[in-house]
C-alpha positions as CSV (number, residue, x, y, z in Angstrom):
1,M,-139.4,25.8,-55.1
2,G,-137.1,27.0,-57.9
3,R,-139.7,29.9,-59.0
4,E,-137.3,32.7,-61.5
5,A,-138.0,36.0,-63.0
6,L,-136.4,39.1,-64.8
7,G,-137.0,42.8,-64.3
8,N,-135.9,45.9,-62.5
9,G,-135.0,46.2,-59.2
10,R,-134.2,48.7,-56.5
11,W,-132.9,48.1,-52.9
12,K,-130.1,50.2,-50.8
13,G,-129.6,52.7,-53.6
14,Q,-129.2,50.3,-56.2
15,S,-131.2,49.8,-59.3
16,G,-131.2,47.8,-62.5
17,T,-132.0,45.2,-63.9
18,V,-132.1,41.9,-61.8
19,K,-132.8,38.0,-62.1
20,A,-134.8,37.1,-58.9
21,L,-134.8,33.4,-57.8
22,L,-136.7,32.1,-55.5
23,E,-135.9,29.4,-53.5
24,S,-137.3,27.3,-50.7
25,D,-135.3,29.2,-48.0
26,C,-134.2,32.2,-49.8
27,L,-134.7,34.9,-52.1
28,I,-131.7,35.5,-54.4
29,L,-131.1,38.6,-56.7
30,H,-128.2,38.8,-59.0
31,G,-127.5,41.5,-61.7
32,A,-127.3,45.2,-60.6
33,V,-128.7,43.9,-56.9
34,R,-127.4,41.7,-55.8
35,A,-128.2,39.7,-52.3
36,R,-129.3,36.6,-50.9
37,F,-132.0,36.7,-48.0
38,P,-133.7,34.4,-46.1
39,R,-137.1,33.8,-46.4
40,S,-137.6,34.2,-42.6
41,T,-136.6,37.8,-42.8
42,L,-138.7,38.9,-45.4
43,S,-142.2,41.3,-44.1
44,D,-144.8,43.4,-44.9
45,I,-144.9,41.8,-48.5
46,R,-147.5,43.1,-50.9
47,A,-147.6,43.3,-54.8
48,H,-149.4,46.4,-56.6
49,G,-149.2,46.7,-60.0
50,D,-146.4,45.7,-61.8
51,T,-144.4,45.8,-58.3
52,L,-143.4,43.5,-56.0
53,S,-142.6,44.9,-52.5
54,M,-141.2,43.8,-49.5
55,M,-138.9,44.8,-46.6
56,A,-135.6,43.0,-47.1
57,G,-132.7,43.2,-45.2
58,G,-134.1,46.1,-43.0
59,E,-134.5,48.0,-45.9
60,P,-137.2,48.4,-48.5
61,L,-136.6,46.1,-51.7
62,E,-138.8,46.8,-54.8
63,L,-138.9,44.3,-57.9
64,D,-140.9,45.3,-61.1
65,L,-141.9,41.7,-62.6
66,G,-145.2,42.7,-64.1
67,H,-148.7,42.6,-62.8
68,A,-149.0,38.9,-62.9
69,E,-145.8,37.5,-61.7
70,A,-145.9,39.9,-58.7
71,V,-149.0,38.6,-57.6
72,K,-147.6,35.3,-57.8
73,W,-144.6,35.8,-56.1
74,A,-146.4,37.6,-53.5
75,S,-149.0,34.5,-52.8
76,V,-145.8,32.3,-52.3
77,L,-144.0,34.5,-50.4
78,Q,-146.6,35.2,-48.0
79,K,-147.6,31.6,-47.3
80,P,-146.1,30.1,-44.2
81,L,-142.2,28.6,-44.0
82,P,-142.9,24.8,-44.3
83,T,-141.2,23.4,-40.9
84,L,-138.8,21.3,-40.8
85,S,-141.2,17.9,-39.6
86,H,-143.1,19.0,-42.9
87,K,-140.3,18.5,-45.2
88,L,-138.9,15.3,-43.6
89,G,-142.8,14.2,-43.7
90,V,-142.5,13.2,-40.1
91,G,-145.6,13.2,-37.6
92,P,-147.9,11.3,-35.2
93,D,-149.0,8.9,-38.1
94,T,-145.5,8.4,-40.0
95,P,-143.3,8.1,-37.0
96,A,-139.4,7.8,-36.9
97,H,-136.7,5.3,-35.9
98,V,-133.5,7.3,-34.9
99,L,-130.1,5.9,-35.4
100,G,-127.3,7.3,-34.3
101,P,-127.2,10.4,-31.7
102,L,-129.8,13.1,-31.6
103,D,-128.1,16.1,-30.2
104,D,-128.9,18.6,-32.9
105,A,-131.7,21.5,-31.2
106,A,-133.7,21.8,-34.3
107,L,-133.4,18.5,-35.8
108,C,-135.1,17.1,-31.9
109,E,-137.6,19.9,-32.3
110,A,-139.2,19.0,-35.8
111,L,-138.9,15.0,-34.1
112,A,-141.1,16.0,-30.8
113,G,-143.6,13.0,-30.2
114,A,-142.7,11.2,-33.6
115,V,-139.9,8.9,-32.5
116,V,-140.5,5.2,-32.3
117,P,-138.2,2.8,-30.2
118,S,-138.2,0.2,-33.3
119,A,-137.7,0.6,-36.8
120,G,-140.6,-2.2,-37.5
121,E,-142.7,0.6,-36.1
122,A,-141.3,3.5,-38.3
123,A,-142.2,4.6,-41.7
124,M,-138.7,5.5,-41.9
125,L,-135.3,5.7,-40.3
126,I,-133.6,9.3,-39.6
127,A,-129.9,8.3,-39.3
128,V,-127.4,10.6,-38.3
129,L,-124.4,9.9,-39.9
130,R,-120.4,9.9,-37.9
131,E,-118.9,8.2,-39.8
132,E,-119.0,5.5,-42.8
133,A,-119.6,2.6,-41.0
134,D,-122.8,4.5,-40.0
135,L,-124.0,4.2,-43.4
136,G,-123.6,0.5,-43.6
137,E,-125.7,0.2,-40.3
138,A,-128.8,2.7,-41.6
139,L,-128.8,0.3,-44.8
140,L,-128.7,-2.5,-43.1
141,V,-131.8,-1.9,-40.8
142,S,-133.8,-0.4,-43.7
143,Q,-133.4,-3.7,-45.6
144,T,-134.2,-5.9,-42.8
145,H,-137.4,-3.9,-42.4
146,G,-138.7,-4.4,-46.0
147,G,-137.0,-0.9,-47.7
148,L,-137.4,1.7,-44.8
149,P,-136.5,4.9,-46.3
150,I,-133.6,6.1,-45.0
151,W,-132.9,10.3,-44.8
152,C,-129.7,10.5,-43.7
153,V,-128.3,13.3,-41.6
154,Y,-124.8,14.8,-41.8
155,G,-122.6,17.7,-41.4
156,K,-122.1,20.5,-43.7
157,G,-119.0,23.1,-44.2
158,P,-116.8,22.7,-40.9
159,F,-118.8,20.0,-39.1
160,K,-118.8,17.5,-42.0
161,T,-117.7,14.0,-40.9
162,V,-119.5,11.8,-44.3
163,S,-119.1,13.4,-47.6
164,D,-122.3,13.6,-49.7
165,S,-121.0,11.6,-52.4
166,L,-119.5,9.3,-50.6
167,I,-123.3,8.4,-48.6
168,R,-124.8,8.5,-52.7
169,S,-122.2,6.2,-54.2
170,F,-122.6,3.8,-50.8
171,L,-126.2,4.2,-51.4
172,R,-126.7,4.0,-55.3
173,A,-124.5,1.0,-55.4
174,S,-127.1,-0.6,-53.3
175,G,-129.9,0.1,-55.2
176,Y,-131.3,3.2,-53.4
177,I,-132.3,6.6,-54.8
178,D,-131.8,9.6,-53.2
179,S,-135.2,12.1,-53.7
180,K,-135.0,14.6,-51.5
181,T,-132.9,17.0,-49.7
182,S,-133.5,19.7,-46.6
183,A,-131.3,22.1,-44.5
184,V,-131.7,20.9,-41.1
185,S,-129.9,23.6,-39.1
186,D,-126.6,25.3,-39.3
187,R,-124.7,22.5,-39.0
188,L,-127.0,19.9,-40.5
189,T,-128.2,19.0,-43.4
190,A,-130.6,15.6,-45.1
191,T,-130.4,13.6,-48.5
192,R,-134.0,11.2,-48.3
193,Y,-132.9,7.4,-49.8
194,A,-135.4,4.7,-50.8
195,P,-135.1,1.9,-52.6
196,A,-135.4,2.6,-56.6
197,G,-138.9,1.7,-57.2
198,K,-140.1,1.8,-54.4
199,R,-143.2,4.7,-53.7
200,A,-143.5,6.3,-50.4
201,K,-146.2,5.1,-47.4
202,P,-148.1,7.6,-46.3
203,Q,-147.9,4.7,-43.0
204,R,-147.1,2.1,-41.9
205,S,-148.4,-0.3,-39.6
206,I,-147.5,-1.5,-36.4
207,D,-145.5,-4.6,-36.3
208,T,-145.0,-5.1,-32.3
209,K,-142.4,-8.3,-32.8
210,A,-140.0,-6.1,-34.7
211,K,-136.8,-5.0,-32.7
């Protein structure tokens, strides 16, 4: 999303010039007020005059952004957050074939009703990476089925087992380009790779002979 604006902010007795950054999952404030709020925790979002107001962290937050910006920000913040299914682009018409263990609750919920047993039936691969060797398997399956896009799902922070830099260097060396990233849960993140120059297709036809 990457929306940003300068203005005056007031929150928990702090006030002054702030830089507000609106990311897909959080609102970040720098300057006189320094805070980070998950978007799911923001409520009572309104624009009145030049001011954007809301409840944040259990306290009233006001940002003087100018009328036009306040209205735009309020409109964006009032929209429902995209689901993980939406971020991954997976659904009944764009199913995924899963490689690796499907044991994360958030990922299981996102893929409910949209997993197929064969890569030949899939619009994408969900590769849950536990070690470097899993990358080779995911790449082989993708290449065998016409360059299927691969969502590489891997641990972050203390749950990291395969580094982002290793994944990127391996797949880029194989002609795949990363185009999207998405948080999955508190322990997993995901990056989408596809062959360079290959356009994403909204749906693949089912190949019942593929295994």
